[in-house]
Every structure is written in structure tokens, then in C-alpha cells.
C-alpha positions as CSV (number, residue, x, y, z in Angstrom):
1,M,172.2,103.6,-43.9
2,E,172.9,106.2,-46.9
3,Q,172.2,104.8,-50.1
4,H,174.1,106.6,-52.9
5,A,172.9,106.9,-56.7
6,A,176.2,105.0,-57.8
7,D,175.7,102.0,-55.5
8,P,173.8,99.7,-57.8
9,V,174.0,96.6,-55.1
10,Q,170.4,97.8,-54.1
11,N,168.9,99.3,-57.0
12,S,169.6,96.5,-59.8
13,A,168.2,92.8,-60.6
14,E,171.1,90.4,-60.4
15,E,171.9,87.1,-60.9
16,F,174.2,85.0,-58.5
17,R,175.4,81.2,-59.6
18,S,176.9,78.5,-57.3
19,S,176.5,74.7,-56.1
20,F,175.3,73.0,-53.4
21,A,174.1,69.5,-52.1
22,P,171.7,69.9,-49.4
23,G,170.2,66.5,-48.2
24,G,173.6,64.9,-50.1
25,I,171.9,65.7,-53.5
26,E,174.2,67.8,-55.5
27,A,173.1,70.6,-57.4
28,N,174.3,73.8,-59.6
29,Y,171.8,76.6,-59.0
30,R,171.0,80.2,-60.3
31,A,169.7,82.4,-57.7
32,N,167.8,86.1,-59.2
33,F,168.1,89.1,-57.0
34,A,166.4,92.1,-56.9
35,E,167.2,95.1,-54.6
36,G,168.7,92.7,-52.4
37,H,166.1,90.3,-52.0
38,I,166.2,86.8,-53.6
39,Q,163.3,86.6,-55.9
40,S,163.9,83.2,-57.3
41,L,166.2,80.0,-57.7
42,E,166.7,77.7,-60.3
43,E,168.8,74.4,-59.8
44,T,170.0,71.6,-61.7
45,R,170.9,68.6,-59.9
46,K,173.7,67.2,-61.1
47,Q,173.5,63.1,-61.2
48,T,170.4,63.2,-62.4
49,S,170.4,66.4,-64.4
50,Q,166.5,66.9,-63.0
51,T,165.5,70.5,-62.7
52,G,163.6,72.7,-60.2
53,T,162.4,76.3,-60.0
54,Y,161.2,77.8,-56.7
55,E,160.1,81.4,-56.5
56,F,160.5,83.7,-53.2
57,K,158.6,86.0,-51.2
58,G,161.3,87.4,-48.9
59,A,161.5,84.0,-47.0
60,R,158.5,82.5,-47.9
61,L,158.4,79.9,-50.7
62,L,155.6,80.5,-52.8
63,K,155.8,78.0,-55.8
64,Y,158.1,75.2,-57.0
65,S,157.6,73.5,-60.3
66,G,160.1,71.2,-61.7
67,A,161.4,67.1,-60.5
68,A,160.2,65.5,-57.0
69,L,163.3,64.6,-55.3
70,D,161.9,60.9,-54.5
71,S,160.6,60.1,-58.3
72,N,160.5,61.2,-61.6
73,D,157.1,62.8,-60.8
74,T,156.8,66.6,-62.2
75,L,155.6,68.7,-59.1
76,E,153.9,71.6,-59.3
77,L,153.3,73.1,-55.7
78,E,152.0,76.8,-54.7
79,F,151.8,78.4,-51.2
80,D,150.0,81.4,-49.8
81,L,152.0,83.9,-48.1
82,Q,151.3,82.0,-44.5
83,G,152.7,78.8,-46.2
84,K,148.9,77.1,-46.7
85,V,148.9,74.5,-49.5
86,L,147.1,76.4,-52.5
87,V,148.2,73.7,-55.1
88,A,150.1,70.1,-54.8
89,K,150.5,68.0,-58.1
90,A,152.9,65.0,-58.7
91,G,152.3,64.2,-62.3
92,D,148.3,63.7,-62.5
93,K,148.0,62.8,-58.9
94,E,148.2,64.8,-55.4
95,A,151.4,65.6,-54.5
96,S,152.3,63.5,-50.6
97,Q,153.2,65.5,-47.6
98,E,156.5,63.8,-47.7
99,Q,157.1,65.4,-51.1
100,I,155.8,68.7,-49.8
101,I,157.6,68.8,-46.8
102,A,161.0,67.4,-49.1
103,I,160.7,70.2,-51.2
104,R,159.7,72.8,-48.7
105,D,163.1,71.8,-46.9
106,R,164.9,71.8,-50.1
107,A,164.0,75.2,-50.7
108,H,165.0,76.5,-46.9
109,S,168.5,74.8,-47.5
110,L,169.1,76.5,-51.4
111,R,167.3,80.0,-50.4
112,S,169.6,80.3,-47.7
113,H,173.0,79.2,-48.9
114,A,172.4,81.3,-52.2
115,V,171.5,84.3,-49.7
116,A,174.5,83.6,-47.5
117,Q,176.8,83.0,-50.7
118,H,175.4,85.5,-52.1
119,D,175.7,88.5,-49.1
120,V,179.8,87.5,-49.1
121,K,180.2,88.2,-52.3
122,G,178.4,91.3,-51.9
123,H,180.8,92.3,-48.9
124,E,184.0,91.5,-51.4
125,K,182.9,94.3,-53.7
126,P,184.7,97.5,-53.2
């Protein structure tokens, strides 16, 4: 693919906003892209106003910080590039396997939606 200096799509950081309801939990989100790849995503869940921040390396979730899906706990999750859990805190205790799986699933759904929507919007540009 030929790249032109005047083509800003692949050369700059950009922000994309949308909404989605994975698992029936509706959220507004802001995804940050750099060089065409998603770097991070911040969501605000509509019914509860709870927030969460996801950090990605390619398709891999590296970090989540924010509200749990099943409680008022604040989750802190970190993963290595192979997906191994490095940190899993829920408030002052260890996060459950169910909480980790729920956040991974939600991260995957939100990321997929953001990338697809971002790609569609990118193709609409002249």
C-alpha cells in the first residue's frame, strides 16, 4: 500500500467515540488509536455511571482499571503479552476468576466494536 505524506490516517493519533452494549450493559466509550491501531479505550456505563479504562497492545488486553461488572469493587488487572494474569485486585482482595473473565470478554467486545466502527469511518473519508 502506497503511503503519502499528506495522508494523516496512519501517521497520527486519533480519538474515536461511540456507544455499545456488550452483555446488555450499555456504555459510551472513547477509543484512542495511534498509527491505525487501538491503544486504549475508556468507557462510561450509562445506567451506573461506572467507568473503566482498558489498555491494549494489538488485540491483547494488557491492563484494566475501573469498576467491576458484578459489584462496586474497583478492579486493577494487568496481563503480560501472552495473557498471563500479573495483577488481579478487586478492592482490597484478589479478583475472582469470574471477574477477570468478564472484563476480558467485555474488553474483547468493546475493542472489536471500536476497531470495526473506526475502520468504517476511516473508509468514509475522502
